[in-house]
N, C-alpha and C positions, 0 to 999 in steps of 0.2 A: 849579274846578282851582285849586288853591292853591299860592303861588310856589312850593313846595318840592314838591310834584309833577313842575311843569316843570323845575325843574331836576336832577332824577334822571333822569327821562324825555328828558331832553336826556344828559347823561352816561351810559345803556345806550345810545344809539344812536351816539354817538361811542364808546363802546366798541365797539359792534356796524361798527362803518362800520371802525374802525382794523384790528378783526380779522380782518376783511374781506382788506382791501389788504395788511399782514403776512404771514396765516400761506402765500402762494404764496412770498412767499420767506424762510420759515423754511424752507419743506420741502423746497422745491423748490433746491437750494444748488449742486446737480453742474447741468452743462445736460445739456439734453433730446437725447439720442442718437434718439430710436425717429422714425421717417421720420412712424410713425402718429399717434405724439402731437402735433408737431410741425405735422404739415398741419390738425390736429381744433384744438389751438389758437389757430391763422391765422385759420383759419373761423369758430370761437364767436362774435365781433364781428358777424360780415355778419349769423347766423343769429340772434342775438338783436337783432340791428335788425326783422330782416324780420321776425322774428315780433310784435314789439312793436307797428309800423308798417302792416301790411294790414293788419289789426281796426280799426286807429282810419279808416283810410282811408274803408272802409264802411260806417263809424256817426257820422261826422262832419258829413256832410250831411243833410239831408234827405229825400231819393227816391239809390237804389241808380245809376239811371240815371245822375244827377248826378256821384255817383264812380266809377264807370265809364267817363266821359267824360273826368272829369281824371286818374285813372290813366292811364288812356290816351291820354292828351294826354303826361304826363310823363314815360312810358315812350318814346314816342316818340324827346322832344323829346331824353330823358337818351341813347338809343339812335345818336343824332344830333351826341353829348360836347358835347352843351352846358350850362353850369353848375349850378350848386342854386340861384343866383337865381329866375335867369331859365328851370326847367325851374319852379321855385315859384311862383314870379309865373303863370304861363301855364295852370295847372294849377291855382290860385284862380281864374283869371280865366275856362278852361272850366268851371266847376263855379258860377258866378254865372250867366253865360250860357245857362249848362244849367236849371237853376235858374231865374232869370227866362224863359226861353223854356216853362219847364213851364206855369209861371203865368199867362201869359198866355193860351197855347192853350188 
């Protein structure tokens, strides 16, 4: 790959990224009044985050069992309103311990 190609690719990606952010501002100048559309737009980030995170949870470990244990620990801690850092650390520790126990046994 030459420097010229790299600059072209970077410029195209910058343009695409810019358009993705500018188009909603240009197209939706008035306030959105529809409760359905407002509700839909409100929940989109959560749905996208879930769609990206859940598959990664089950493919990030060596075993589906350790992934399920880590997910269960994270869900239980989040349910009890713990912060993001303690939940993430506890889930990682649960996965580590589960995989270590599976190797030992």
